N, C-alpha and C positions, 0 to 999 in steps of 0.2 A: 502493500500499499504506501511505502514511501516513495516508489518509483511514480506514483500516480499523479497529473497535473492537477493544479489545482482547479477548482470550479469557476469558470469565467465567469464575471459579472452577468451578462447575457445570455448565460446558459441555465436555460429553465428546466428544473425536476420537478414532475408534478406526480401525486400518489394518490391512488382512489382507493381509500377504505371501506370496502365492501363488506356483505354479511359473507358472503362464498370466498372471495376472492381478495388479494392484492394486486393491481395494477399500476406500474410505475412506466413512464413516460420521459424520455431527455430528448430536449431541442433547444431549438434559439429563433428569434424571430429572423424573417428573411423576405424582404419585398414586400412588407404588409400581409404576410402569412408567417404559420408556425412550422417550421419544418422540422418533422420527427425523424430524431436519428437512431432511436433504438426502444421499444416498448418490451416489459416484462411482466409476467403474470403469475402468481402462486396461490395457490389454495390453502386455506385454512386446514389445518389438521384435525381439530376439532372445532366444535361451536363455541369461538373464543367473542363472535358478534350475535349480537342477539337483536334482529330487526333493526339492522342501522347502526345500532349504539355498541362502544367497545364494553364488553364484558369483563375479559380478561387482559386489561394491559399491557401485559408480558410479553401474553403470546403476541399480542399483535404486534407489539416494537420487534418482536423476534422475526416476525414473518417479512413485516417490512424492510427490517436490516437484511434478511435472505434475498429480496427484490431488489435492494440498494448496492448489495456486494457483486451479485451477478453482473449487472449494469455495471458497474465501476469497472470489474475486470474483462469486459470486452471493451469499454470504451477507452481505459486507461486514465480516469477521472475519476479524483476524489469528490465523492457528492456530500455537502455540507448542507446547502440551503434546500429546503421543499417547500411546494405550494401543495395545499390540500383543501378540500370540503368538508363540512360538516353534514350530516344525513338528515334525512328529511321524516324519519317517523315522528321524530321528537318534536317536530315543529309547532306550536300550538298558534292558533289562528282565532283571533278575536274581534268583535265589532266594539266599537263606540263611538258616542256623538257626542257634539257639543254647541251649544246657542249663543251667540251674543246680541244686545241690544246695540243698535246703531244709534247714538245719542245725539247726531246732527247728520247734516243733510250732504254731508262730504262724500265723494265716490270713495268705494271699499280699496282699499292698498295692499299691497303684497304683503305688507307687514300684518295688516288685519289677517287676511289670509291665514298666515304665518300661525297665529295665535290662535284660531278656529282648531285647526289642523292639531295643534302643540294639544288644547284642550281635550279635544276627542281622543288623542293619543292616550292622554293621560287616565280619561275613561277606561279605554279599551285594557290598559295596565291594571287598573285599580279591580276591575272585574275579571281580569283572569287570576289576582293574586284571591278575591274571594272565592273563586271556583276551585283553588288548589289549596288544599286545606294545609298542606306542609310549608306553606308561605314561602318557599324555597327561593333562591335566585333566580331571574330571568334575565337572558341578554334579548334586546329588542334589534331584529334581523333587519325589518322595513315596514313600510307599510303604502297602502295606495288609497284615494281619496274616491267611495263608494258614490256620495252624491255630494252635492250641495244644494241650500234650499237659502232662498230671500222671500221672506215674509211668506214661507211655506211652499213657493213655487219653486221646484226643481231646475236647477241650471248646472250647465258643463262647466260655466266658471262663474266666478264671483269679481273677477278684476274689473274696476272701473263701474259697476253698479253701484247704484244707491237704494237703501230701504230703512225699513227699522228694524228687522231683526234678519241675522243670518247665522246660517248652521251647516256645520259640515260633519258628515260620516265618514270613517275609516276602517279599513280592514287592516288591522296590526298583526304581525308575526312577530312570534318571540323562540327562543331556544332556552331549554333549561340549561342553568349555568354549566351542571356535571358534564354536558355530553360536551362543551368547547372544552373544559378542560379537561378532559381524560384524552380528546384527541392531542391535546399539546403536551400533556404527559406522556404518551403513548410514542411521538415524536421524540421528545428528549429521550427516552429510554432508548430509541434505536438510534441515537446520537447525532439527530438532524435538527434544526433550528428552521422553524414555521416563518418562510418569510412571506405568505399571503393566505387569505382563510376567505372561502367564499362558501356558499351553498352549492350543493349536487345538482338542484333544479336549475340554477341560475348559469352553471357550468356547463351543463349538458345542452340548454339552448345556444350557449355562447357557439360551441360546435357544430351543433344540426340546423339553427338557423341564423344563417348571415344577417347582418343588421340592415342592409338594403331589404329583405323580405320581411321587418317588421312592422311596417307600415300596415300590412294586412294581420288581422285576429286571427293570431296563431295559437297553437298548444305543443306544447314537447312533454311527452309521458316517458319518464325514464322507469323500467321496471326493473329493479334487482330481484336479489333473492329475497332480502326481509322488507325492503319499502318501496314503496311506486311513488315516486317524485316527479311534480306537476309544476310546468312554468308557463304565464301565458303573457302572450305580447299584444302589441296594437298602436298603431300611430309614431313606431318607432321606438319604442319604449316596455320593457319588462312591465306588465301591469300588477302580477299577482304570481303568488306561489303556495302550494300546498301541497297533502300528501294523501294517499290511499292508506288505509292500514292493513291490506292484505297486497302479496305481490308472489315470487315464485315460489318460495317456499311452501305456499297453501296447495299449489298443485304435484309439490313431490310428495307433501304427507299424504295425499289423497292416495298418491299410486301406493307408497309404503302401505297405507291400510290395505288396498284393494288385493294386493299379489304377496304380502308379507314378507317385504324385502327391507334391508336397511337402507339408511338415507342415500349412500355412495350409489348402492345400484337403483334406485329411484330416480335419480340425478340424471344417472345413465340413459334408462328407459326414456325419461320427459327430451333429452336431448336427441336420441335417435327417433321420436316420433316423426319427422319430418321425413325420413327416409322412406316411408309408406310401404316398408316389409314387415314381417313377419318378425318377431324380436325373441330373443332367449336370454334366460337370467336364471340365477340361483337364487331359492329364497332362504329365509332363516333357518330351515329345517336342513337343509343342503339338497333338495331335490332339485332338478332340473326341470324347468319348465319353458314353453312356449307361448308368447301371446300375440294374437293379431293388430294389426295396426288401426283397425276398427275398434276392436275390443277394446284396447288403451285409450283411443281416444274418448268411448263411451265415458268412460271412468272420469275424466280430466274434463267433462262438458259441465257437471256440475260447480266446481271449485272457479274453472275458467268464466263461466257466466258472472258469477259473484264479484270477480276480477274485474270483470267488462264493467257491470253495475256500478262498483266503487268507484271505477275511473269518471265513467259518465256523472256521477253525481256531485264527483268532486270539480271537475271542468265548468259545469253548468251552474254550478253554486257560485263559483269564483268569478266566473265570467257571464253570468246574468244569460246565459244559452249557448247552445253550440259553437263552437267558432268556426272559421270559416275553413280550416284544415288543421290537421291532428297529424302530429308525429311520432312514433311509437320508438324507444330508443331503449337500450338495457339487455343482459340477457333474456328477460321473459318475455321481450320482444319477438322474439325467435318462436315462439310456442306456435304451433300449427294450429289456426283458427281464429287465434285471438283476435287478428286485424278485423277481421269480420264482423266479431261478437262484438267490439266495442264502438265500431260503427252503427251497428243495429242499436246499440245502446243509447248510443247520440242520434238516433234518426237520421245521419250523413251517409252521402252517397260514399260507398265503398272507397271510391277513385280518389276522396279526400281524405283518407286514411293512409300512411303511406310508414314503411319502415325507416328509420334514420340512416343516414348513412352516406347518401348520392352527394349531400351539399355539405361534406366535410373538407370538400378539394377548395372551396370557397376560402376558410379558414386554415386549414391545415394540408401538409402534403410531405411525399416522403420518396426518396429516390430508390428506397431497398423493399420497404414496407409496405403490406396492404392494410391502408387503414378504414376500407369499406367495411366496417364491423360495427354494429349495432352497440356491442359493450366496450367499444370505443370514446362512447359519447360525453361521458363522466371523465375519465382521465384526458382525454383530449381538450375537452371545455375547460378544467384546470387550467392545463397546459397555455390552452390559445387567451384564456381571460388572463393570465399574470402575463406572454409574451406581449401581446398587442393593447398592455393596457386598460383592458375592460372593465378592470375592478380597481379598488382603491387598496394597494399593496400596504400591509399593516407595517412593514419596516420602514415605510417613508413618512409615518405620522407617529410620533410618540407622545405619550400622556404620564405625564409625570416621570420622565425619564426612560418609561419601558414602552415597548411595542403597542400600538392597540389595536386592539381587535374590530376590524371591520369585514361588513358583512355584503354589502351590495352597491352596484356601481352608481353613478350618478351623484347630484349636486348633496354633500354633506354639510351639516352645520354642527357648530359646535355641540349643541343641545342635542343631537342625531349620536353623537361619537360618545359622551356621556352615557346616556342611555344604553348603547349598545354593550357600554364597560361595565353594565352593571349598577350604575349610581341611579337614583329617583330624582324625582320632584322634589322629596325632602330634603336632598341632597344639595338641590340646587336653591331652595328658599330659605329652609329652615324653619324652625318653630319657635316663637316667643315661649316664654315659662308661662304657667297656668298661673291665672288669678287667683288671688285667695281674697273669698267674702264672709265678714262678719258684721255682727251689728252691734255698736257701741252706744249704750244710753239711748237705744229707740233710736238712731240713726243708721242708716248703712253707711259702710266703710269697705272699700275696695282698695286692696294691695294688688298692685299690678307685677306680674311676672318678669323676669327681665327680656328683653328683645334678644332675637338670635343674632349672633355674630353670622356674618353675612358670608356668602360664599366668594371666595377668590376665584376668580376663571382670568386668565392672561394667556394669548397667543404671540408666542415669537416674544415674551418679555414686555407684551404690552395689555392694558387692561382691554379685556374684549366682551361684548354681550353675548346671551345665548343665540342668537341668531347670527354669529358670525359664520360665513361659508368658510370652510377648513378645505386647503389645498395640499398636494403631495410637497412633503417635507415640512410641515408646520410642526411646532413645536409646543403642545397644550403642557399647562401647569393649572392645576387645579384643587384647591383646598375646600372639600365639604361644608357647606353650613354646618355652624353648632349650634342646638336648640339653647335658648338662655334658660336661666334656672327659675324654677318655679319659685313665687312669690312666698318668702318664709318670715315670720315674725315670733318674737314670745310675746307674751302677754306685759312683760316690763317695756319691751322695746315698743310696743304701741302705745302703750299710756305715757313713757316718757319719763326723763328721769326727775322731773318736777312733782310727779304724782305722789303723793303722803297719805291716802285714805286708804279704805278697803275696799276689796272687788270682788265681786261674784260672777264665776265662768258657768256656765249652764245651771243657774242656781246653784253653785256651790264654789266655797272658797278657793282659792287656787295660789299658788306661787308665783311671783313674776316672772320665774324662769319656766313657766309652762307653753309650750309651743302652742300654736292656735292653728286650728282647724276650719276647714271650709264648713261656712253655717254656725262657726261659735258665738254666741250670745253674751257681751259682757254690759254688767251693771257696776257703776261706781257706788258707793254709800256714803263716802264723805268727801267733803271739800278737796279739790286739786286746781294746781293751776291751769289755768285754762287753756292750754296749749292746744288740746284736739277738740274744746267745745266750740259748737256755733256760738255766733253772737247772742247773748240774750234779748230776747222779742220786749219791744217798749212795753211798760204796763200801766192802765190807764188810772191807775191808783197803787200807793204804797201795800204790803202784804209783809206783815212778819214771818219769819222763820218757823217752819215747823217744829217743836219741842226737840224732836230727834236731832236738830241741827244748831243747836244753841250758840253759833260762832259771831262772834261782831265782823260785822262788815270789812271785808279785806280791804286795804288799800290799791287806789286806783292802778292798774299795771302801768309801770314805768315805759314812755315810748321806745321802740325797738329802733335801733340804726344800724341799717342795714347798707352795704355798699352797693350803690347806685351800678347796675349792670343793664345792658342795653337789650332789649327784647329784638325778636326778629319778627317780621309779618312777611308772609307768603302767601301764597292763594293754592289751595289744595283741591284738585277737582273740581275748579270754577269758584270755591268758597274762600273766601278771604278768614287765615288764621293766623294770630296772634302764639309766638311760644317764647316762653319763659328762659332768660337767660340761664345758663348751664353754671356750676360752680367753675371757678380759674376760668371763666370765659371762655371754656370748650367750645368747637362748634359744632352747630347743629349738620345732621346727615339726613337724605332722605330714608334711611332707614329708621329712624326716630318719630316718621309720620305712620309708620304702618299702623301703628293701635288708632291712630286717628283716621284711616281712610275707609271706614266701614267694611273690610275686607273680616271676612269669618276665617283668624288666624288659625283656630284651632282646627276647620278641617280644611285646610287648604289642598286642594288636588289637581290645579292646573298653575299653566304659568301666570305670573304676575308682570304687568307692562308698566315699565319705569321710566317716565322723561322728565326733564326739565328744561322749561322754554321750547318743547318739542322736540328733543333731541335725547334719544333713548340713552341711559345713564344704568349704573348700577348702585347698590345699596350703598356704598362708599360715598358718593358724591356728597360733597361741602354746599350747603345751602347759602344763597346771601340774600339780602333783603329783596322784596318784591320779586323773586323767582317764582313764577308757576310751576307747580308737580303735579302729574298725574300719576296715579298710583291704580291701575284696573286689574 
């Protein structure tokens, strides 16, 4: 290995970690296409992958190492960086919607649309967490807008329209954190560094459906052993991705049950089905048997019908109907009769359902290898995506000094990347500490929790809003917001050091060191200096003090001399507001106005729009006299 050449910067190594096998492809970009130099495939000796998700990290790493070493030996190159894709079965799709009242007559801007979509995405994320009892971490893969509405009327675009109420509904896709982490762990154990990460359905589409065809409404269905991944496109871009919960293994297991054979023998029978000849096999009892093509075909009709129906259900559910054409890829696409069953389930002309492979030549080629194989859709797609810049490579965007996990192509904002890497809206906005409400001598006293320490968002060493578009090579520094401390006082701290009488706490005498709790009722029994008391109401005539308090009238309080401090006058959401000066003449920040904005800070579940004098800002923006502040 010491004699091997190092991996050149433009040399792409892609690994497809499948349920049944691992396929490795090595090549480089050339004249706008990917030139494949070598391909290697090896099957798992045991079921170390379950439904597309890594079950045994060490076994998967060992097979990936085997594939890598075979390629290294033939090419004379030490492979270090690898491009991979996350499997489809673990994908979780969730709908979410959000509406916004439009308070002025101005046209709807791209910024308003961004906040609408962000609110809908937050609703989808919250719904997903409610459905998932384990409350595990999810990575946002991406989302598509299913519908815009303006004053309850559906529109394809809200830009430049005006009205009273706007609404967006999104279909968001998430991956459980353990799926992503196990993939990274397996690659580390194989001695490889992950250079880029995408989704298997997106990768397969990049290989099977060239960009110039994506103006049409097309579907790519990648049928593996454990998962069936689906991607959709129209008007030039990928519009959605999902998965069906059954795949090729369903067919194999039906053959195992019908003919009493092990998994390997059932796989061989399934593959030989296309020969249209009688097939010979040995069952688990050691008996030699022969089955006709027709008899074997009859056995698989039921599971094949379920697979076709599942594909049709997922495609129409996400696409809103049948697409213009559909491509079948992956090893499962070779199943004899499946293409016709899928066409029937979608009520499509059979000529509009095709096996992928013929279009590879537009994005990938080789001088020596036959690439016209539907099983190569995902590994070639991973390589094509990385080689031709069709995805955001994780090694060129850093988050807090490490590689950011990025899943989709197209424009990515700072908000998108933070959500894709496991952060939540609570990390972006923070939470103020809980307030403490008590009753003192019949009047309500509210003790406020401390405000949250705002998040720090910086791109390339400069403060940046969450809507900042991120480009290749950007460096992101993010410090999550810290929740403010809950309000906390003892009885003595509430009454102050000058209090000298007796006091009842919830009708019982209590020491001054007693911590206060929500809803406590405090009653003072003897005179105290009126630090916390309201001014006495004027009395029409003097009254004698009750016998229980025979104290002489206290002398009038000496006038308090306080340092003159300058107040700050601002306009908050269109209303004037006077802010008292802080101690030591500290400045006021936008975050100081959160409690006065009218937002329900205890239940924030969507982005907050912050601006000063019409310019978007962060929580730490210093306020000046006459500033106009918007918090929505």
